[in-house]
ChimeraX commands (.cxc) that place a marker at each C-alpha (Angstrom):
marker #1 position 0.00,0.00,0.00 radius 0.5
marker #1 position 1.49,3.37,-1.05 radius 0.5
marker #1 position 0.48,5.12,2.15 radius 0.5
marker #1 position 2.60,8.06,3.21 radius 0.5
marker #1 position 0.71,8.43,6.49 radius 0.5
marker #1 position -2.60,7.26,7.93 radius 0.5
marker #1 position -3.80,8.46,11.29 radius 0.5
marker #1 position -7.00,8.83,13.26 radius 0.5
marker #1 position -7.55,11.95,15.33 radius 0.5
marker #1 position -9.96,11.56,18.24 radius 0.5
marker #1 position -11.13,13.92,20.99 radius 0.5
marker #1 position -8.96,13.61,24.07 radius 0.5
marker #1 position -11.19,12.39,26.92 radius 0.5
marker #1 position -8.68,13.57,29.51 radius 0.5
marker #1 position -9.04,17.19,28.41 radius 0.5
marker #1 position -5.28,17.61,28.27 radius 0.5
marker #1 position -5.36,18.23,24.53 radius 0.5
marker #1 position -7.97,18.95,21.87 radius 0.5
marker #1 position -7.17,15.74,20.00 radius 0.5
marker #1 position -5.44,12.48,20.75 radius 0.5
marker #1 position -3.40,10.55,18.18 radius 0.5
marker #1 position -3.51,6.83,19.02 radius 0.5
marker #1 position -0.84,6.02,16.44 radius 0.5
marker #1 position -0.66,4.96,12.79 radius 0.5
marker #1 position -3.98,3.73,11.41 radius 0.5
marker #1 position -3.81,0.12,10.23 radius 0.5
marker #1 position -5.44,-0.12,6.82 radius 0.5
marker #1 position -6.49,-3.56,5.69 radius 0.5
marker #1 position -9.03,-6.15,6.63 radius 0.5
marker #1 position -9.41,-4.79,10.13 radius 0.5
marker #1 position -10.69,-1.30,9.37 radius 0.5
marker #1 position -12.55,0.03,12.39 radius 0.5
marker #1 position -15.44,2.48,12.41 radius 0.5
marker #1 position -14.57,6.11,13.10 radius 0.5
marker #1 position -15.76,7.13,16.60 radius 0.5
marker #1 position -17.99,10.17,17.09 radius 0.5
marker #1 position -16.03,13.41,16.90 radius 0.5
marker #1 position -13.00,11.75,15.32 radius 0.5
marker #1 position -11.70,11.75,11.75 radius 0.5
marker #1 position -9.18,9.84,9.64 radius 0.5
marker #1 position -6.51,11.50,7.49 radius 0.5
marker #1 position -5.09,9.17,4.86 radius 0.5
marker #1 position -2.27,10.26,2.56 radius 0.5
marker #1 position -1.67,8.17,-0.57 radius 0.5
marker #1 position 1.07,8.64,-3.17 radius 0.5
marker #1 position 0.55,7.16,-6.64 radius 0.5
marker #1 position -1.58,4.21,-5.46 radius 0.5
marker #1 position -2.42,1.31,-7.76 radius 0.5
marker #1 position -6.01,0.67,-8.82 radius 0.5
marker #1 position -6.18,-2.26,-6.40 radius 0.5
marker #1 position -4.89,-0.20,-3.48 radius 0.5
marker #1 position -7.27,2.63,-4.25 radius 0.5
marker #1 position -10.18,0.18,-4.48 radius 0.5
marker #1 position -9.45,-1.05,-0.96 radius 0.5
marker #1 position -9.62,2.46,0.50 radius 0.5
marker #1 position -12.64,3.35,-1.65 radius 0.5
marker #1 position -14.56,0.32,-0.45 radius 0.5
marker #1 position -14.08,1.17,3.20 radius 0.5
marker #1 position -14.89,4.87,2.98 radius 0.5
marker #1 position -17.65,4.59,0.38 radius 0.5
marker #1 position -15.94,6.68,-2.30 radius 0.5
marker #1 position -17.83,7.25,-5.54 radius 0.5
marker #1 position -16.41,5.23,-8.46 radius 0.5
marker #1 position -16.32,8.26,-10.79 radius 0.5
marker #1 position -14.31,10.26,-8.27 radius 0.5
marker #1 position -11.95,7.33,-7.71 radius 0.5
marker #1 position -11.41,7.08,-11.47 radius 0.5
marker #1 position -10.61,10.80,-11.65 radius 0.5
marker #1 position -8.22,10.60,-8.69 radius 0.5
marker #1 position -6.20,7.94,-10.50 radius 0.5
marker #1 position -5.95,10.07,-13.65 radius 0.5
marker #1 position -3.06,12.52,-13.08 radius 0.5
marker #1 position -4.17,14.79,-15.93 radius 0.5
marker #1 position -7.29,16.23,-14.30 radius 0.5
marker #1 position -7.98,19.95,-14.17 radius 0.5
marker #1 position -8.73,21.61,-10.82 radius 0.5
marker #1 position -12.36,21.04,-9.87 radius 0.5
marker #1 position -14.81,20.48,-7.04 radius 0.5
marker #1 position -17.53,17.82,-7.29 radius 0.5
marker #1 position -20.15,17.01,-4.68 radius 0.5
marker #1 position -21.21,13.41,-4.14 radius 0.5
marker #1 position -23.69,11.97,-1.69 radius 0.5
marker #1 position -21.12,10.93,0.93 radius 0.5
marker #1 position -18.16,13.17,0.20 radius 0.5
marker #1 position -16.66,16.10,-1.67 radius 0.5
marker #1 position -14.07,15.52,-4.36 radius 0.5
marker #1 position -11.49,18.23,-4.97 radius 0.5
marker #1 position -8.66,18.24,-7.49 radius 0.5
marker #1 position -5.74,20.65,-7.09 radius 0.5
marker #1 position -2.69,21.05,-9.32 radius 0.5
marker #1 position 0.79,21.55,-7.94 radius 0.5
marker #1 position 3.60,23.34,-9.77 radius 0.5
marker #1 position 7.36,23.55,-9.34 radius 0.5
marker #1 position 10.04,25.40,-11.28 radius 0.5
marker #1 position 12.75,22.97,-12.26 radius 0.5
marker #1 position 16.28,23.69,-13.56 radius 0.5
marker #1 position 16.23,25.24,-17.01 radius 0.5
marker #1 position 13.14,27.32,-16.11 radius 0.5
marker #1 position 10.83,24.40,-16.83 radius 0.5
marker #1 position 7.50,24.23,-15.03 radius 0.5
marker #1 position 6.55,20.76,-13.81 radius 0.5
marker #1 position 3.05,19.88,-12.66 radius 0.5
marker #1 position 1.59,17.39,-10.24 radius 0.5
marker #1 position -1.87,16.61,-8.95 radius 0.5
marker #1 position -3.39,16.12,-5.52 radius 0.5
marker #1 position -6.97,14.89,-5.25 radius 0.5
marker #1 position -8.98,14.99,-2.03 radius 0.5
marker #1 position -11.96,13.04,-0.77 radius 0.5
marker #1 position -13.57,14.94,2.11 radius 0.5
marker #1 position -16.19,13.12,4.16 radius 0.5
marker #1 position -17.87,13.82,7.48 radius 0.5
marker #1 position -15.19,11.86,9.33 radius 0.5
marker #1 position -12.32,11.47,6.89 radius 0.5
marker #1 position -10.04,13.20,4.43 radius 0.5
marker #1 position -8.04,11.22,1.88 radius 0.5
marker #1 position -5.37,12.80,-0.33 radius 0.5
marker #1 position -4.12,11.09,-3.49 radius 0.5
marker #1 position -0.92,12.61,-4.84 radius 0.5
marker #1 position 0.65,12.14,-8.28 radius 0.5
marker #1 position 3.79,13.78,-9.62 radius 0.5
marker #1 position 4.33,16.35,-6.89 radius 0.5
marker #1 position 7.73,16.60,-5.24 radius 0.5
marker #1 position 6.29,18.49,-2.25 radius 0.5
marker #1 position 5.17,15.93,0.33 radius 0.5
marker #1 position 2.70,16.77,3.09 radius 0.5
marker #1 position 4.51,15.12,6.00 radius 0.5
marker #1 position 5.98,18.38,7.26 radius 0.5
marker #1 position 2.56,20.00,7.11 radius 0.5
marker #1 position 1.01,17.09,9.00 radius 0.5
marker #1 position 3.68,17.41,11.70 radius 0.5
marker #1 position 2.93,21.13,11.96 radius 0.5
marker #1 position -0.80,20.53,12.35 radius 0.5
marker #1 position -0.29,17.76,14.89 radius 0.5
marker #1 position 1.77,20.21,16.93 radius 0.5
marker #1 position -1.32,22.47,17.09 radius 0.5
marker #1 position -4.11,20.20,18.40 radius 0.5
marker #1 position -6.58,23.07,18.78 radius 0.5
marker #1 position -6.49,23.66,15.03 radius 0.5
marker #1 position -6.51,19.99,14.17 radius 0.5
marker #1 position -9.61,19.58,16.32 radius 0.5
marker #1 position -11.47,21.82,13.86 radius 0.5
marker #1 position -11.90,18.73,11.71 radius 0.5
marker #1 position -11.22,17.33,8.27 radius 0.5
marker #1 position -12.32,20.49,6.44 radius 0.5
marker #1 position -9.57,22.40,8.22 radius 0.5
marker #1 position -7.05,19.84,6.97 radius 0.5
marker #1 position -8.36,20.37,3.41 radius 0.5
marker #1 position -7.80,24.10,3.80 radius 0.5
marker #1 position -4.29,23.59,5.18 radius 0.5
marker #1 position -3.17,21.34,2.31 radius 0.5
marker #1 position -4.72,23.61,-0.34 radius 0.5
marker #1 position -2.97,26.57,1.27 radius 0.5
marker #1 position 0.30,24.63,1.18 radius 0.5
marker #1 position -0.18,23.88,-2.53 radius 0.5
marker #1 position -1.16,27.43,-3.49 radius 0.5
marker #1 position 1.71,28.96,-1.52 radius 0.5
marker #1 position 4.00,27.01,-3.85 radius 0.5
marker #1 position 2.85,29.17,-6.78 radius 0.5
marker #1 position 4.23,32.45,-5.44 radius 0.5
marker #1 position 7.95,31.51,-5.44 radius 0.5
marker #1 position 7.51,30.50,-9.10 radius 0.5
marker #1 position 6.11,33.93,-9.92 radius 0.5
marker #1 position 8.91,35.65,-7.99 radius 0.5
marker #1 position 11.56,33.71,-9.89 radius 0.5
marker #1 position 9.97,34.40,-13.28 radius 0.5
marker #1 position 9.56,38.09,-12.43 radius 0.5
marker #1 position 13.27,38.23,-11.67 radius 0.5
marker #1 position 14.01,36.59,-15.03 radius 0.5
marker #1 position 11.75,39.09,-16.82 radius 0.5
marker #1 position 13.43,42.02,-15.08 radius 0.5
marker #1 position 16.89,40.77,-16.04 radius 0.5
marker #1 position 15.81,40.35,-19.66 radius 0.5
marker #1 position 14.33,43.84,-19.80 radius 0.5
marker #1 position 17.48,45.35,-18.32 radius 0.5
marker #1 position 19.63,43.62,-20.91 radius 0.5
marker #1 position 17.38,44.83,-23.75 radius 0.5
marker #1 position 17.32,48.53,-22.86 radius 0.5
marker #1 position 19.89,49.60,-25.46 radius 0.5
marker #1 position 20.47,46.42,-27.43 radius 0.5
marker #1 position 17.96,44.26,-29.24 radius 0.5
marker #1 position 17.96,40.76,-27.65 radius 0.5
marker #1 position 19.93,38.00,-29.28 radius 0.5
marker #1 position 18.08,35.13,-30.94 radius 0.5
marker #1 position 18.85,32.84,-28.00 radius 0.5
marker #1 position 17.23,35.32,-25.61 radius 0.5
marker #1 position 14.20,35.71,-27.86 radius 0.5
marker #1 position 13.74,31.95,-28.00 radius 0.5
marker #1 position 13.99,31.85,-24.21 radius 0.5
marker #1 position 11.31,34.54,-23.91 radius 0.5
marker #1 position 8.91,32.72,-26.21 radius 0.5
marker #1 position 9.52,29.45,-24.39 radius 0.5
marker #1 position 8.71,31.09,-21.07 radius 0.5
marker #1 position 5.63,32.77,-22.51 radius 0.5
marker #1 position 4.35,29.37,-23.66 radius 0.5
marker #1 position 4.93,28.03,-20.17 radius 0.5
marker #1 position 3.04,30.96,-18.67 radius 0.5
marker #1 position 0.05,30.30,-20.93 radius 0.5
marker #1 position 0.05,26.65,-19.85 radius 0.5
marker #1 position 0.41,27.64,-16.20 radius 0.5
marker #1 position -2.61,29.93,-16.52 radius 0.5
marker #1 position -4.63,27.19,-18.22 radius 0.5
marker #1 position -3.76,24.54,-15.63 radius 0.5
marker #1 position -3.70,26.59,-12.44 radius 0.5
marker #1 position -6.37,29.14,-13.38 radius 0.5
marker #1 position -9.34,26.87,-12.45 radius 0.5
marker #1 position -7.96,26.73,-8.89 radius 0.5
marker #1 position -9.44,30.21,-8.45 radius 0.5
marker #1 position -12.96,28.91,-9.13 radius 0.5
marker #1 position -12.46,25.91,-6.81 radius 0.5
marker #1 position -11.29,28.11,-3.93 radius 0.5
marker #1 position -14.05,30.64,-4.59 radius 0.5
marker #1 position -16.72,27.95,-4.28 radius 0.5
marker #1 position -15.19,26.71,-1.03 radius 0.5
marker #1 position -14.94,30.26,0.31 radius 0.5
marker #1 position -18.21,31.80,-0.81 radius 0.5
marker #1 position -20.77,29.09,-1.57 radius 0.5
marker #1 position -22.74,26.70,0.59 radius 0.5
marker #1 position -20.79,23.50,0.11 radius 0.5
marker #1 position -21.78,20.38,2.01 radius 0.5
marker #1 position -19.22,19.14,4.55 radius 0.5
marker #1 position -17.59,22.58,4.81 radius 0.5
marker #1 position -18.49,24.24,8.09 radius 0.5
marker #1 position -19.70,27.83,7.42 radius 0.5
marker #1 position -17.18,29.07,9.98 radius 0.5
marker #1 position -14.41,27.50,7.87 radius 0.5
marker #1 position -15.07,29.71,4.85 radius 0.5
marker #1 position -12.74,32.39,6.16 radius 0.5
marker #1 position -9.85,29.90,5.87 radius 0.5
marker #1 position -10.68,29.22,2.24 radius 0.5
marker #1 position -11.02,32.95,1.54 radius 0.5
marker #1 position -7.39,33.27,2.56 radius 0.5
marker #1 position -6.42,30.54,0.07 radius 0.5
marker #1 position -8.53,32.27,-2.60 radius 0.5
marker #1 position -6.66,35.51,-1.97 radius 0.5
marker #1 position -3.33,33.72,-2.47 radius 0.5
marker #1 position -4.52,32.19,-5.76 radius 0.5
marker #1 position -5.72,35.56,-7.04 radius 0.5
marker #1 position -2.42,37.21,-6.16 radius 0.5
marker #1 position -0.48,34.52,-8.01 radius 0.5
marker #1 position -2.73,34.82,-11.08 radius 0.5
marker #1 position -2.47,38.63,-11.07 radius 0.5
marker #1 position 1.32,38.40,-11.09 radius 0.5
marker #1 position 1.20,35.82,-13.87 radius 0.5
marker #1 position -0.96,38.08,-16.05 radius 0.5
marker #1 position 1.38,40.96,-15.33 radius 0.5
marker #1 position 4.28,38.86,-16.59 radius 0.5
marker #1 position 2.40,38.03,-19.80 radius 0.5
marker #1 position 2.06,41.76,-20.48 radius 0.5
marker #1 position 5.72,42.48,-19.76 radius 0.5
marker #1 position 7.42,39.91,-21.94 radius 0.5
marker #1 position 6.07,41.01,-25.33 radius 0.5
marker #1 position 7.84,44.35,-24.76 radius 0.5
marker #1 position 11.10,42.51,-24.19 radius 0.5
marker #1 position 10.79,40.48,-27.35 radius 0.5
marker #1 position 9.41,43.03,-29.83 radius 0.5
marker #1 position 12.09,43.82,-32.41 radius 0.5
marker #1 position 12.92,47.38,-33.52 radius 0.5
marker #1 position 11.25,48.44,-36.75 radius 0.5
marker #1 position 14.54,48.45,-38.66 radius 0.5
marker #1 position 15.83,45.09,-37.46 radius 0.5
marker #1 position 14.45,43.08,-40.39 radius 0.5
marker #1 position 15.87,45.42,-43.01 radius 0.5
marker #1 position 19.24,45.41,-41.27 radius 0.5
marker #1 position 19.22,41.63,-41.23 radius 0.5
marker #1 position 18.37,41.49,-44.94 radius 0.5
marker #1 position 21.14,43.97,-45.78 radius 0.5
marker #1 position 23.85,41.79,-44.23 radius 0.5
marker link #1:1,2 radius 0.2
marker link #1:2,3 radius 0.2
marker link #1:3,4 radius 0.2
marker link #1:4,5 radius 0.2
marker link #1:5,6 radius 0.2
marker link #1:6,7 radius 0.2
marker link #1:7,8 radius 0.2
marker link #1:8,9 radius 0.2
marker link #1:9,10 radius 0.2
marker link #1:10,11 radius 0.2
marker link #1:11,12 radius 0.2
marker link #1:12,13 radius 0.2
marker link #1:13,14 radius 0.2
marker link #1:14,15 radius 0.2
marker link #1:15,16 radius 0.2
marker link #1:16,17 radius 0.2
marker link #1:17,18 radius 0.2
marker link #1:18,19 radius 0.2
marker link #1:19,20 radius 0.2
marker link #1:20,21 radius 0.2
marker link #1:21,22 radius 0.2
marker link #1:22,23 radius 0.2
marker link #1:23,24 radius 0.2
marker link #1:24,25 radius 0.2
marker link #1:25,26 radius 0.2
marker link #1:26,27 radius 0.2
marker link #1:27,28 radius 0.2
marker link #1:28,29 radius 0.2
marker link #1:29,30 radius 0.2
marker link #1:30,31 radius 0.2
marker link #1:31,32 radius 0.2
marker link #1:32,33 radius 0.2
marker link #1:33,34 radius 0.2
marker link #1:34,35 radius 0.2
marker link #1:35,36 radius 0.2
marker link #1:36,37 radius 0.2
marker link #1:37,38 radius 0.2
marker link #1:38,39 radius 0.2
marker link #1:39,40 radius 0.2
marker link #1:40,41 radius 0.2
marker link #1:41,42 radius 0.2
marker link #1:42,43 radius 0.2
marker link #1:43,44 radius 0.2
marker link #1:44,45 radius 0.2
marker link #1:45,46 radius 0.2
marker link #1:46,47 radius 0.2
marker link #1:47,48 radius 0.2
marker link #1:48,49 radius 0.2
marker link #1:49,50 radius 0.2
marker link #1:50,51 radius 0.2
marker link #1:51,52 radius 0.2
marker link #1:52,53 radius 0.2
marker link #1:53,54 radius 0.2
marker link #1:54,55 radius 0.2
marker link #1:55,56 radius 0.2
marker link #1:56,57 radius 0.2
marker link #1:57,58 radius 0.2
marker link #1:58,59 radius 0.2
marker link #1:59,60 radius 0.2
marker link #1:60,61 radius 0.2
marker link #1:61,62 radius 0.2
marker link #1:62,63 radius 0.2
marker link #1:63,64 radius 0.2
marker link #1:64,65 radius 0.2
marker link #1:65,66 radius 0.2
marker link #1:66,67 radius 0.2
marker link #1:67,68 radius 0.2
marker link #1:68,69 radius 0.2
marker link #1:69,70 radius 0.2
marker link #1:70,71 radius 0.2
marker link #1:71,72 radius 0.2
marker link #1:72,73 radius 0.2
marker link #1:73,74 radius 0.2
marker link #1:74,75 radius 0.2
marker link #1:75,76 radius 0.2
marker link #1:76,77 radius 0.2
marker link #1:77,78 radius 0.2
marker link #1:78,79 radius 0.2
marker link #1:79,80 radius 0.2
marker link #1:80,81 radius 0.2
marker link #1:81,82 radius 0.2
marker link #1:82,83 radius 0.2
marker link #1:83,84 radius 0.2
marker link #1:84,85 radius 0.2
marker link #1:85,86 radius 0.2
marker link #1:86,87 radius 0.2
marker link #1:87,88 radius 0.2
marker link #1:88,89 radius 0.2
marker link #1:89,90 radius 0.2
marker link #1:90,91 radius 0.2
marker link #1:91,92 radius 0.2
marker link #1:92,93 radius 0.2
marker link #1:93,94 radius 0.2
marker link #1:94,95 radius 0.2
marker link #1:95,96 radius 0.2
marker link #1:96,97 radius 0.2
marker link #1:97,98 radius 0.2
marker link #1:98,99 radius 0.2
marker link #1:99,100 radius 0.2
marker link #1:100,101 radius 0.2
marker link #1:101,102 radius 0.2
marker link #1:102,103 radius 0.2
marker link #1:103,104 radius 0.2
marker link #1:104,105 radius 0.2
marker link #1:105,106 radius 0.2
marker link #1:106,107 radius 0.2
marker link #1:107,108 radius 0.2
marker link #1:108,109 radius 0.2
marker link #1:109,110 radius 0.2
marker link #1:110,111 radius 0.2
marker link #1:111,112 radius 0.2
marker link #1:112,113 radius 0.2
marker link #1:113,114 radius 0.2
marker link #1:114,115 radius 0.2
marker link #1:115,116 radius 0.2
marker link #1:116,117 radius 0.2
marker link #1:117,118 radius 0.2
marker link #1:118,119 radius 0.2
marker link #1:119,120 radius 0.2
marker link #1:120,121 radius 0.2
marker link #1:121,122 radius 0.2
marker link #1:122,123 radius 0.2
marker link #1:123,124 radius 0.2
marker link #1:124,125 radius 0.2
marker link #1:125,126 radius 0.2
marker link #1:126,127 radius 0.2
marker link #1:127,128 radius 0.2
marker link #1:128,129 radius 0.2
marker link #1:129,130 radius 0.2
marker link #1:130,131 radius 0.2
marker link #1:131,132 radius 0.2
marker link #1:132,133 radius 0.2
marker link #1:133,134 radius 0.2
marker link #1:134,135 radius 0.2
marker link #1:135,136 radius 0.2
marker link #1:136,137 radius 0.2
marker link #1:137,138 radius 0.2
marker link #1:138,139 radius 0.2
marker link #1:139,140 radius 0.2
marker link #1:140,141 radius 0.2
marker link #1:141,142 radius 0.2
marker link #1:142,143 radius 0.2
marker link #1:143,144 radius 0.2
marker link #1:144,145 radius 0.2
marker link #1:145,146 radius 0.2
marker link #1:146,147 radius 0.2
marker link #1:147,148 radius 0.2
marker link #1:148,149 radius 0.2
marker link #1:149,150 radius 0.2
marker link #1:150,151 radius 0.2
marker link #1:151,152 radius 0.2
marker link #1:152,153 radius 0.2
marker link #1:153,154 radius 0.2
marker link #1:154,155 radius 0.2
marker link #1:155,156 radius 0.2
marker link #1:156,157 radius 0.2
marker link #1:157,158 radius 0.2
marker link #1:158,159 radius 0.2
marker link #1:159,160 radius 0.2
marker link #1:160,161 radius 0.2
marker link #1:161,162 radius 0.2
marker link #1:162,163 radius 0.2
marker link #1:163,164 radius 0.2
marker link #1:164,165 radius 0.2
marker link #1:165,166 radius 0.2
marker link #1:166,167 radius 0.2
marker link #1:167,168 radius 0.2
marker link #1:168,169 radius 0.2
marker link #1:169,170 radius 0.2
marker link #1:170,171 radius 0.2
marker link #1:171,172 radius 0.2
marker link #1:172,173 radius 0.2
marker link #1:173,174 radius 0.2
marker link #1:174,175 radius 0.2
marker link #1:175,176 radius 0.2
marker link #1:176,177 radius 0.2
marker link #1:177,178 radius 0.2
marker link #1:178,179 radius 0.2
marker link #1:179,180 radius 0.2
marker link #1:180,181 radius 0.2
marker link #1:181,182 radius 0.2
marker link #1:182,183 radius 0.2
marker link #1:183,184 radius 0.2
marker link #1:184,185 radius 0.2
marker link #1:185,186 radius 0.2
marker link #1:186,187 radius 0.2
marker link #1:187,188 radius 0.2
marker link #1:188,189 radius 0.2
marker link #1:189,190 radius 0.2
marker link #1:190,191 radius 0.2
marker link #1:191,192 radius 0.2
marker link #1:192,193 radius 0.2
marker link #1:193,194 radius 0.2
marker link #1:194,195 radius 0.2
marker link #1:195,196 radius 0.2
marker link #1:196,197 radius 0.2
marker link #1:197,198 radius 0.2
marker link #1:198,199 radius 0.2
marker link #1:199,200 radius 0.2
marker link #1:200,201 radius 0.2
marker link #1:201,202 radius 0.2
marker link #1:202,203 radius 0.2
marker link #1:203,204 radius 0.2
marker link #1:204,205 radius 0.2
marker link #1:205,206 radius 0.2
marker link #1:206,207 radius 0.2
marker link #1:207,208 radius 0.2
marker link #1:208,209 radius 0.2
marker link #1:209,210 radius 0.2
marker link #1:210,211 radius 0.2
marker link #1:211,212 radius 0.2
marker link #1:212,213 radius 0.2
marker link #1:213,214 radius 0.2
marker link #1:214,215 radius 0.2
marker link #1:215,216 radius 0.2
marker link #1:216,217 radius 0.2
marker link #1:217,218 radius 0.2
marker link #1:218,219 radius 0.2
marker link #1:219,220 radius 0.2
marker link #1:220,221 radius 0.2
marker link #1:221,222 radius 0.2
marker link #1:222,223 radius 0.2
marker link #1:223,224 radius 0.2
marker link #1:224,225 radius 0.2
marker link #1:225,226 radius 0.2
marker link #1:226,227 radius 0.2
marker link #1:227,228 radius 0.2
marker link #1:228,229 radius 0.2
marker link #1:229,230 radius 0.2
marker link #1:230,231 radius 0.2
marker link #1:231,232 radius 0.2
marker link #1:232,233 radius 0.2
marker link #1:233,234 radius 0.2
marker link #1:234,235 radius 0.2
marker link #1:235,236 radius 0.2
marker link #1:236,237 radius 0.2
marker link #1:237,238 radius 0.2
marker link #1:238,239 radius 0.2
marker link #1:239,240 radius 0.2
marker link #1:240,241 radius 0.2
marker link #1:241,242 radius 0.2
marker link #1:242,243 radius 0.2
marker link #1:243,244 radius 0.2
marker link #1:244,245 radius 0.2
marker link #1:245,246 radius 0.2
marker link #1:246,247 radius 0.2
marker link #1:247,248 radius 0.2
marker link #1:248,249 radius 0.2
marker link #1:249,250 radius 0.2
marker link #1:250,251 radius 0.2
marker link #1:251,252 radius 0.2
marker link #1:252,253 radius 0.2
marker link #1:253,254 radius 0.2
marker link #1:254,255 radius 0.2
marker link #1:255,256 radius 0.2
marker link #1:256,257 radius 0.2
marker link #1:257,258 radius 0.2
marker link #1:258,259 radius 0.2
marker link #1:259,260 radius 0.2
marker link #1:260,261 radius 0.2
marker link #1:261,262 radius 0.2
marker link #1:262,263 radius 0.2
marker link #1:263,264 radius 0.2
marker link #1:264,265 radius 0.2
marker link #1:265,266 radius 0.2
marker link #1:266,267 radius 0.2
view
């Protein structure tokens, strides 16, 4: 089983902490029912169809959502099923050579569980889980708070990408103040512009997903939790605004002077 972590969080009857963590949750034939007030958080990384079927059978996951979770080419979306929500988020990282790489994390959010299914992302959630477990009061808010925390973690990964690309754009503009860019630089600009268009197409729908979680009545999301998702929505909008600003800047860097073609022909 490709389980990164599986734990059950239950109210602490002693009152010493908001939640108690009995230990790793054993997934298999001996699944136990979730007690009142508790929830399970299961993290899967690139599970097989058979492994996913085992988890789906226990938690009553809808077959269509399971099929989508196993397809790493989904666009961001939010679907409501009878027993759970299904949310798809896309991750992004900037690799060497200024290449954007994408991953996918799908979530099943039920009344007493949250399951994440991760494909292609290099940013694991173990550090985030440790951080949440160190703050039992927050963790006691429930599975919808965990959904917010992981989405926030994913969206916060967009901003460093924008900062790096803005620095690249600034350097290119500085180098092109008095001299028309070389062909290698122009090719680099057009390659980056193509990547920005793809980034906008892939990540753009995250804005709609977060807006629905923040502003609409969505089953299994406590109304008091909407403020958390509004914060995530704000981060998405800031990232998209910076992306669109970059798209406007780069054409200026790559537009040739009016005489450049005639000069080239005269050589």
